N, C-alpha and C positions, 0 to 999 in steps of 0.2 A: 551519571544518571542513576537514580535509585530504582529499586524493584518495588512494584506496587501490587497489592493483592487485588482481587476482583471486586472489592467493595467500592462504594461511591455512588454518585448520582448521575443520571443520564438526562439530558435535555435535547430532544429532537428539534432541530431548527426548522424543519419543514422544507417545502419546495419553492417558496417564493419569498420575496423580500419582506412583505408585511408579516407573514407568519414567523419568519426568523426574528424580526424585531420584537414581536410580541413575546416570543419564547425567551429572548435575552432580557427583556424587561421583567418578566416573571422571575428569572434567575437572580437578577440584581435586587428586586424588591423583597424576595424571600431569603436574602442573605446566604445564598449558596456559596458565595465566595467571601471568605473572611480571613482573619489573620492566621487561622489554622490550616488554610488551604495550602497544600504543598505542590500539587500538580494539576494542570488542566490539560485534558486531551481534546484535540479537535480532529475529527476524522470525516473525510468525504471522498466520494468517487467522481471521476471525470470520464467522459467518453468523447473521443474525437472521431466523428463519422467519416472524415476524409481518409483516415488511416486505419480505421477499425481497431483502435487501441483503447484499452481501458487503463486508467491510472488510479490507484488507491493512494490517498495522501493521508498521513498521520503526522500530527504536530503535537509534541509534548512541550508545554511551557512549565518548567519546574522552578520553584522558588528554593534557593539555597539557604542554608542556615545563616549566611552572611547578609541575606536580604536581597541579593541579586536574582534576576530572572534569567534562566538559561533555556534557550529554545533547542529542541531536538527534532528536526524535520526528517521524515522518511517518505520516500515515494517508491512505488512498485508499479511498473508498467507491463502489461501483457496483452497479447493478441488472443482473445477468447475464441474468435472465429477462425483461428489458424488451421483448424482441422476440418474445414469445409472445402469442397471442390475436388478436382481430379487428383491433386497431389497429397491429399490428406493422409492416406494410408502410408505413402512413402515417408512423409514427414514424421508421422507417429513412430514408424519403425526406426528411423534415423535418430529420433530423440531418445527412444528407449535404448538403442545401441550406444548413444553418447553417454547416457547415465551409467550403463554397465561398464563401459571403458573408463569412465571418470572415477569409478571406485577401485579400479585396478591401477597398476603402475605403468601400463602401456601407453606411453605418450604419443608415439607415431600414429597408431590407429585412431586415437582420440582426435588428433588434429585433422586427419583425413575425414572422419565422420563430421567434424565441425564444419569443414569446408563444404561437404555435401549437403549438410543441413541448411547452411546459408544459401546455397544454390537452389535447393528445393523450395525454400520459402519465398523466393523472388518470382 
């Protein structure tokens, strides 16, 4: 995968199918994608109300010098609402402690904090 600068074009796809199709039609009609295009980034967010989890999805489609297309998918899932409720302060303290121990070489306390964090989040 290559490194790309911040240059390029952005096409917002919208919130419904018709808006997305109109945006994609504009992109293709105005030749945003041509033989000089080296990478296309597709990024979107998902929310699962059953589990209160947010997922950020990034997909890079990169064209290699040989002409092939290489996909590079990345997903990151987090619980944004994890700091609400009765155990919020305990969870925050345990996560800060886990970060502190993670940067040191103390493995035993790190494992104990990890177990406590898992227990506090349930």
